[in-house]
N, C-alpha and C positions, 0 to 999 in steps of 0.2 A: 869123508866129511858129510855132516849132517844138515841136513835142509835147515834153517832159523826160521823162525816164528817171528821174528822179528822185521816189520816190514821196512823200517828204517835203513836199514843195514847198508843196504844197495845205494843211497843215497850219499850226496856231496855234502860237506858240512859246510853251513852258512857261511857266506862271507858279508864283510863289511864293504859296502860301496866306497870308494876311492872317491874322497872330497875333489879331487883335480880332474875330474873328469869333464871334458869337454862335449856340449850337447848342441850339434847342430842345428841352427834356426833356418828357416827356409822362408822364402818370399819369393811371390809370383808376380810377374807384372805382364801386363796386356800392351801391346800395340794395333792401334788399326789403321790400317792404309786405307786407300782408295785409286781406285784405276779410272783414269777418263776414256772410255769407251765409245768410238764413235757410231751412232746406231744408221747415220742415214744423212744424206746433202739434201739442201732445196738450191736450185739454182733461179733467179729472179731475172727477168728481164722486164723493160717498157719500151713500150711503142706509144710515139705521139702522133698522133693525126692532127692535120691541118684540116679546115672547111671555112671556106668563104662564106660569108651572109652580111648581106645590106640592111643598115640598120637606117630608119627612117627619124632623126630625131628634130623636133621643132628648135630653130633658132629666131629669137626673140630680138628684132630691134626697135629702138623709139625715134621717131622722127619727132621735132619741135617746130610750130608753125608761129611765126610771130606778124602780128598784123599792129599796125597803127591806128590809132583812130583818135583826131584831133576835136578836143573839147575847146578850150580858150575860155573858159570861165574863171571868175575870181571865186576865190574860195578861204573862209575864214581859217581855217585849221586844216593843215595835211591830211588829206583821205588814207585810210589803214590799208597795207593789199588785201586785197580778198579773192575770192572764189567763186567763181559760177559754173557750175558742173565741172569737168574736167579743164576749165579754162581759168588759169591764175591772172588777175586784173592789177598791175603794177601801176600807180600814177608817177606822173612826171611830172614834179614843177618846177617852175621859174620865178625869182623874185622879179619885179617888174617896180619901176623907181616911179613913184606919182606923188601927187603933194602928199599922199600918203600911202604906208607901203599895204601892201595886200600882196596875197597868193594868187595867181593865176594857174589855173589847171588847163596846162597846156595838151596834154594827149595822154593818154592810157596805153599802155603796152600791153596786150592780149595774146598770152602766152597757151598754146593746148597741145597738148602730147594726145599722141596716136599710136599705138602698138600695132604692129604689121605682125605676122606668123608666117614664114617660108619655110619649106620643108626641103633639108639639105641631103639625101639620100648617100651616103659613103660607102665604101668597100671597106670591110674590116676584117680579120684575120683571126679566126679564134682557136686555141687549139686544148685537145684533149688529150688525156696520159692514160694509156691500159698497162696493167701489169700481169702478168702471166709467171705462175711458180709450176717449176718442175720439180718432183722428186727424183733425187740421183742416191742410187745406192753406194753404202759406206765405202770407203778405201783402204782394203786391207792391206795395205802395205803403209800406211801411217801407223808411228807408235804410237801407243797411250801412254799417256805420262802419269805418273802416279801424284795426287796431292793429299794434302793434310789438312 
């Protein structure tokens, strides 16, 4: 047989594709997860120190001195309460029956306040806390848990 010069002789004839051919459709999905990994530990401890301190706190107390002063004068109107420095003067009145009624200033009560300050040292306890941190190596036997 003689070689042919027709270059299409050895080729397969063209075929029409089948309309019922199924073409697979692919989809890729991504899942992401996290693992909890212990990288170290810290131990926290606390110490409470107590110390005694003396505090000197001033204590104020008031004393009242009452002094009665006899006046025995007739007055036309009742006198008002008045102040002379730290002293409050309070008039005391009495009605006296006479041919006519008049006010007799019988006495005055003088009230003076004095403040005294005394010191009373007292023992008190004060507390002070200190925190200590100590780094501890991670525990290799503890399982890590995945989180999402």
